[in-house]
N, C-alpha and C positions, 0 to 999 in steps of 0.2 A: 504494500499500500504506500503510495507516494502522495503527500498533500503539501500544498504551499500555504503561505500565511493567510490567503484570502479564502481558502476552502473551509467548510464547516466540518468539524470532527464529529463523527457519529460512533457511539460506543459499540464496539464489536465489529466495525467495518473492516478492521485489519484481518479478520477471520474469513472474509469472503474472497472469492477468486476474482480474476479479471474478466471472466466471461468468455475467454478464448484460450485454446490450448496452444502450446508451443513444443518444439522438440526438446528443449532444455527441461521444461516441466515434466514431460513424459519420461525422460531419462532419470530425472531425480526421483519422481514418483515410483517408477519401477524399481529403482535401487532401494528406496526405503521399504517398499512392500516386500521385495524378495529377501532383503536382509532381516526384516522383522519376522518373516515366515520361517527363515532358518533359525532365528533365535528362539521362536516358539517351539519349533521341533526339537532343538537341542534341550530346551527346558523340560519338555515332556519326557525326553529320553533320560534326563537327570532324575526325574521322579520315579521312573521305572527302575533305574539302577539302584536308587536308594531303597526302594521297596523290596527288590530281590536280594540285595546283599545285606547279610545280617551285620556286617561290620559297621554299617551306617545306621543301625537301629540303636542310636545313642543320642546324647544331647546335641552333638555336632550335626548328626543327620536331621534332627528335628528343626534346628536353626536353618539348615541348608534348604529344607523343604519350604519353610516359610519365605526365605529369600527368593527361591526359585518361583514360587507362586506370584510374588510381586513382579518379578522380571517378565514372566509370561503374560500377566495382566497388562503391563505397560506396552509390550510389543504387540499384543492383539489389537490394541487401539490403533497402532500404526498400520496394521494390516487391513482393518475394516474402515478406517476413517482417513488418517493422515496421508497415506499413499494414494488412495483413489481421489481425494480432494485435490492433492497436488497435481495429479495427472489431468483431471477433468476441469479444474478451475471454475467451479460453478459460481456464478455471481449472485444468483437469487437464493442461495442457501441461507437459512436463518443462522445468525451468530450463536444462537442457543446451542445448536449441535456442536459447534466448535468448543464452547465453553464447557459443555457436559463432557465431551471427549477429553479435553484437557484435564478436567477435574478427576475423571476416572484414571486416565493414564498416569498423571502425576501422583495420584494417591498410591498406586501400585509401585511406581518407580521410587518414590520417597520411602516406602516401606522396605523395598529391596536394599536401598542404600543404608538405611538405619540398621537393618539386620546385619549388614556387613560389619558394623562396629562390634556387635555382640559376637559374631563369628570370629573376628580378630581377637577379642578378649578371650574367647573360648580356647583358641589355639595358643594364646600366650600362657594361660593358666596350665594348659596341657604340657607345655614345655618347661615352664618355670617351676611349677609345683605339681609334678605328676602324681605324687602320693596323696595330695589333697584334692585332686581334680574331681573325682567322683563325689566327694562330699560337698563340693561347691556347686557343680552343675548336676543337681539331682533332677528327677522327673518334675517335681513340684516347681523348683526354681526355673527350669527351662520353660515350662508351661506359662508361668507368670511373665517371663521375659517376652515371649511371643505375643501374649494377650496385650500386655502394656504397649508393645511396639505398634500393634494395629490401632489401638485406641489413641495413642499419641499422634500417629500420623493422621487419623481422622480429625482430631482437634486442630492440627496444624492446617489441614485443608479448609476447615470451617473458617479459620481466621484469615486464610490466604485470600478468600474472596473479597474481604473487606479491603485488603491491600490493593487488589486489582481495581476496585472501584476508585480508590485514592489515586492510583497511578493514572487511570484514564482521565480523571478530573484535572490532575496536574498537567498532563499533556494538552488537554483542551485549553487550560488557562495559559500555557506557554504559547500556543498557536494564536490566542487572542492578543497576547502582549506583543507579538511580532507583526500583527496586522497593521495596515495603514488606517484602519477604521479606529475611531475613538475607543480607547480601552474601557473607559468607564461605561459607555453605552453598551459595549458588547458584554461586559460583566453583568450589567442589569438585565440584558436579554437572557443571560444564562443562569440567572439567580434561581429559576425554577428547577434547573438540572441539579444545582448544588443542594437545594433544599429537599429535593425528592430523595436524596441519598442520606439526609440527616445532617447536612452542613449548612449553617446559616450564611456563611460568607466564604469566598475563596481562601482567605487567610486561615480559616479553620482547616482547609485541606492541606495547606502548607505546614501547619502545626502538626497534623497527623503524620505527614511525610517525614518531618524532622524526627518525630518520635520513632517511626519505623527505622530510620537510619541509626538512631541510637541503640535500639534493641538489636539490630543486625550486627552492629560493631561490637556490642558486648558479647553476643553469641560467638563471633569470630575469635575474640580474645579468649573466651572460655574454651573453645575448641583447641586453640593453640596450647593453652595451659594443660589441657588433658593430654594432648600428644606428648608434651614435654614430660609430664608426670609418668606416662607409660614408658618412655625411653629411660627415665631415671630409675624406675623400678627394675627394668630389664638389666640396666647396667649394674645396679646394686646387687641383684641376684647373681648374675653371671660373673661380674667383677669380683664378688666375694668368694665364689668358688675358685676362680682362677688364682687369686691371692692365697687362698687356703692351700691349694695344691702345690703352689710354689714354695710355701713354707715347709 
């Protein structure tokens, strides 16, 4: 979607096609569809292997099943929606379809990514504390981890829609500011759009946007600290063993 400063921004218009197909669109759409179909097939094969091999009937196997389900769900959306829409470029398609497809796909993809963190922790404990591993990753603990992950991702997605509304309004406000038309008049014309989403003025939108940036930055710092803590624990465990053996 390409808009200039004088064009009106419509929420969801970026999810619609141009109304005409091109060779590039067809190539990209086919690539996305075929790659996603391959990913779904490999994911299903993963589930079959985990079911048949008793070595994976463990905490690691349960976590891997949950991660694989998330991966399959995300790729199915690309097979049935993203790929075909990229190829066909339908202009009259409702943005609601794109929003729903994004919500479902991102929900599964986010779950898969979050579950990777627990799988990494599972492998770390298996290597660093092999004698305590089974007492840490019990059946009950593993079940709680999986349930909490799916609930956590559902909550994140519920909040994500609010951020999407804020982002769309910020984009609309920026386009208005760049327009040659009087900014105040355009803001008054759009007051209904802001109020319909619960914001009395454009400044409220920017306040929410700043708050989102603060939260995102704080989460980034927290993630970095967690990674550093993990490396510290690994170095402490393995470094201690190395120093003890040298003595």
